[in-house]
N, C-alpha and C positions, 0 to 999 in steps of 0.2 A: 661652686656647683652643689646643688642639693641632691640628696639621694631619695630614691623611691620610698615612700612611707613617711617622709619628713615634710613638714610644712615649708613651702618655699619662702625665702625672705621677701620682703616688700621693697623692691628696687625703686629708686626715685624716678618719677616720670620725667622724661626729657621733652623739651619742646620739639614738636614734629611727630609725636606719637611713637608707636612701636618701631624698633629697628630690627630688621630681619636680614640675616645673611644666609642664603640658601646654599651657597657654594660649599659650605663646610658642614652641611647636614650629615649626620651619621646615617649609614644605610639602615632601612627598616627591616627588621627580622621578626618572623612570627614567634611569639612567645609560647610558653607552655600552657597558658590559660585560655587561649582563644586567638582569633584572627583579627580582632579590631583594636586599633591603636589610637591614642589621642596624642597629638603633637602640641606640646605646650610651647608657646612663643612668648616669653616674658619680656616686658619692657626693660631696656637697659642691658640685655644680655646678648652677647655675640653668638654666632652659630655653634661654636665649640661647646657652649653651655646648654644647648637644646637637648631635650631628652624625650624618649618615647615611653609611654606607659601602656602595657598590655591590660586590656579589660576582659574579664571572663565573660563569654557568651554561651548561651544555652542553645542547643539545636531546636529548630522550629519545624513542626509538622503542619503541612498545608494540604488541603484538598483541592485538586485541580480537576474540574468537571464535576458531575457529568454534563451540566449545561454549559459547555464551553466550546466555541468553534474550533479551537486548535487541538482538541482531542478527537476530531474527526468522527463525531457521533456521540452517543450517550455513553461515554467511557470515562471512568473516574480513576484518578491516580492519587494515592496518598503518599506524599513525598516529604521526606525529612531533609531539611536544609541546614547547613552551617554557613550563614551568610547567604551566598548564592550557590554554593557548592552542594551538590546532591550527595547525601550520605546513604539514603535508603529509599527504595521505591516499592510500592505495593499496588499492582494493577487490580482494579475491582470491576468485574463484569456483571451482566445480568439485567441491566436497565432496559434492554430491548428484547428480552426473552419472550417469545410468542408461542413456544411449544410446536414449532414447525414439524419436528420429527414425529410427535404424537398425532398431530393433525393429519399427517400423511398416512398414518395407520387406520384412519377412518374414512379415507377417500379412495375412489378407484384409481387405477394406475394413470389414466389419462388426466384426471382432475388434478393430480399432484403436480403436473407441469406448472400450473399457475403459482404454486407455493415456491417453486425453485426460483422464479423471477425475483422474489422478495428476499433472497439471501443477500448476495452481493448485487445490489440493485443498480449499480453502474456497469454490470457485466452479465446481464440476464441471459443473453444468448448462450454463453459458455455454461451457465448453470443448467439450462435446458439440455445442452449437449451431454453433460456428465450424467444426468439422471436418465436420459433416453438410452445411453449406452448400457447402464445398469439393467434397465428393464429388458432391453434386447438380449442381454446376457441370460436373464431368467428364461426368456421365451425361445432362445436359440434362433432368432430372426436375422436374416441377412438384409441389409439396407440397400436399395437401388443406388447405382453409381451416381446418377444426377443428384439424388438427395445427399449423398456423401459430399459432393462438391459444394452444394448450396450450404451445407452445414459448415464446411471448412471456410468458405468465403465469408459467411456471416460471423463466424467465431473470430476470424482475424480482424474484420472490421470492428467487432466489439472490443477486441484487445487494444486496437488503436484508440478507440474512444475512452476506454478505461485508463490507459497510460497517459492520455492527454489530461485527464482529470488528476491523475496522480502527480504529474509534473507541474500542472498549474497550481494545485493547492500546496505542493511542496514549496514552490517559489513564493506563494502567498504567505506561508509561515515564515519565510525569510524576510518579509516586509517589503515585497515588491509593489504593494498598493494596487494590485488588480490588473496591470497591463498584460503580463504573460498569461494570467488566468483567463482574461477575456479573449486573447488569441487562441487559447486552447478550446474555450467554449465555442468560438466561431467555427472551428473545424469539426468539433464533435456534433454540433447541430446539423451539419451536412450529413453526417453518418446516420443520425437519428431520422433525418428526412428519408434516407434510403430504407431504413427499417419500416418506416410508416408505409412506404410503397409496397413492401413485402407483405405486411400482416396487419396494417392499420393501427399499430401501437408503436410507441417510441421508447419507453423505458421498460415496462413489464410486458415483454413481447409475446411470450408463450408461442413462439414460432415453431419450435421443433416438437415432434411427436414420436412416441415409440414406433419405430419402423420407418421413419423418414422425417418429412417436414409437412406443415399444415397446408401451405400454398406454394405453387410454383411462382417464379419471378415473373411479373407482368412485362409486356414488351417494352414499356418506357423505362423500366428499371435499368437496363443495360446501358443506354445512352447517358442516363443520369449518373451511373457509376463511373463511366469513362470520363465524364466532365469533372466529377469530384477528384478522380486520381490526377487529372491534369492540374487542377487548381491547387490541390493539396501539396504538390511538389514545391511550388513557390511559397505557399503559406508556411509549410513546415521548415523550409530553409530560413525563412525570416525568424521563426521562433528560435532555431538553433543559433543563428548569428547573434540574437539578442541575449541568450542566456548561457550558452555552452561554455564559453571562456570568459564569462563575466567575472571581473576581479572580486567583487563582493561575494558572489556565489562561491567562488573557489576558496576564498579566505575563510568563510563561515562553515564550509563543509569538508574540506580536505583534512584528513587526519582526525576527524571528529567521530566518536562512537564507532570504533572499529569492531568488527565481528570476525574473529579468526575462523578459518574454514572448519577446524575440528569442533569448535563450539557450535557452529551452524549445523553441522552434520549430527552431532549428538542431540541437538534440540529438534531434529526433524524439520528444520527450516527448509523452505522450497521456494521456487520462483525466482524473480529478480534479486531478492535478498540473498539467496544462496549463490546465485551466479555472480553477484558482485563480490563474493568472498573467494572466488576462484574455481568453483565447480561448474562444469558444462552440462549438468544433469537437466534434461528436458524430456518430458514424457512423449512429446511429439516425435522425438528421435528414438528414444529408448524403447517405446512400445507404441508404434504408430496406430492411430485410429482414424476412422473416416477416410479422407483422401490424403492424409499427411504422408503416407508412404510414397506418394508420387510428387511431393513438394520438395524443391531444392531451396534450402535456407541455411543460414549460419546461426550459431548460438553465441550471442555476445556475452563475454565474461570479462571480469576485472579481477584484480588481485588484492587490492587494499582493503575491501570490505568496509569502507567508511561511508558517510552520508553522500559524498559526491559520487562514489562508484555506484551506489544503488540508484541514484538519479540518472547517471550516465547510461547504465544498462537499459533502463526503460526507454530512453531516447533512441538507442540503437535498435531495440526490439521493434519499434514502430517501423523502421526501415524494412526489417525482415517481414513484418506482417503485410506491408504494402506489396512487397515482392511476391508473397504467396497469393494475395488477392489477384494480382495480374496473371499468375500461373493458372488459377482457377478459371478465370475468364477465357484463357486460351484453350484449356483442356476440357471444359464441360461440354457434354453432348446431350441432345434431346433424349427423353426417356421418362419413365415413371418417377414420381417423387416420394412414393410411400409403398412399403411392402403391403401385401394383402393380409392385414391383421384386423380382427374385429374391434369394434369400438370399446366393448367391455372385455378386458383381458383377464385371463385366468392362467397364470403360470402353474406348472405342476407343483404339487405339495412337496415341501422339503428342498426345493430349489433355492439356491442362494447365488448372488452375483455381486461383484465389486466393480463398478464403473468409474474410471478415473480419467481426468483430462489435465492438461497443462493450462490452468486458468491464468488470468492476467496477474494474479497475486501469488500463484503457486499451485501445488497439487490440490485439486478439488475432486472429491470422490463421494459416491453414494454406495452404501452397503445395504442390500435388500435381501430379505428372507421371505419366501412365499409359503403359505399353508394351503395353497390351492384355491383360495378365495379371490374376490375381486379387488381386495386391498392387500398391501404387504403386511405380513405378520410383524416384521420389524423393519424400520428405516433408520439408518444412521448416516449422518453427514460428516465428512472429514473436510473442514473448512480451513483454507490456508491462513486466513487472517488470524484466527485463534492460535494456531501453532506458531506462527511467526512472532506473536506477542510474547511467547514464553521467554524470549531473550531480552525482554524489556529492561530488567534489572542490570544485566551485563552491559547493555548499551548505555545506560544513563548514569549509573553511579560514578562519581568522580567528575562529572561535567557540570555545567552551569544551567540555570533555569532557561536561558535563551537557547542553549543547545538542545535541551529536552524537547522543546516545541518542534525544532527542525528535525530531530531524530525521529519523532513520531511520524512526521510527514514523509520521511524517507522509507518508512515501512509500508506506507500506502494501505492502511487497514480499512475495512468496512464493517461497522458494527452489526449490520444486518446478518452477516454470516458468522460473526463471533458469538453472539448470543443465541441466534436462531429462534 
């Protein structure tokens, strides 16, 4: 047997080629120089003479994104790998920065509603809601009851649509090749049809206004909503049966990228990501707004904080949102849909307000300061996708490249509200 660093002898070639005996192979152990080994199988030698040679490897830094579908937008990651193992992660933002907060300081309070649609653009109704609550706080305006119910109803429908996209793309990142994603799109399109009936738009809706909503629901909206709820029950059950206990999904996601509750709290993480780590914090319960004080619903939580738990919490939240939509249908009464406020708003100078909601991705808030003019003196957005990305390094270091793509999908980020 020859030692490492020595030239191996030239064994005589035997008729029949190399002889390999794998039953006696020594176990492979990672050497001090790196994690790649070469197994030399020399002709004429039995398994007891086989040897492994560690080869020194250097870490490799790779840019993933910003033009990459699995980064869920123009999001760039500078990742250092040892083989496929992640050693270091640096998230890089700013490729979708549009100056939304500064643009808001040059528009009147009503015009800003259109800017909020383009933050988390798969959850625009909830963006409208958070901003309108902040403006109403500046003005001290009370919203009519019917408007509160319409806001709550549309916000929960928007949450369902957003979670369907989050679940669908999460499974697409797992390699499901489109089937669950198309099922999610099928149901989401029905919700967008309802939004179109309300306001004429499907994505950037601009439906809510300071003081209420822009339009009342037309007569044909309610039968269409009832039909959707009937159809969605069977459609969503089909999605759950397909994916919830799928063996591949569970093997790839359980125990991967754990987020302990103390780390989540210290990082100000919110929404399904926080609830998957064990906290039942939800602003709809802790500080109810609009009609949520009259809604009965549960807060789904998990304890593992892994990729599967984040996925599971969103699935359960869809059930609770549908439950609240049904309650809104039962409780809503005829009445005005908007408070008596002028088109051009002038909150008192020096007033400030913080309007927050439980958005589909976490706590979304607008902080507004008035100087008495028709535009806010300062506008600041607290976007959940940006805050939730602060735990990226904790979630990814030590895992593999394939796990990284799935973990990003479990966070359900939207770059429109990250960069603003």
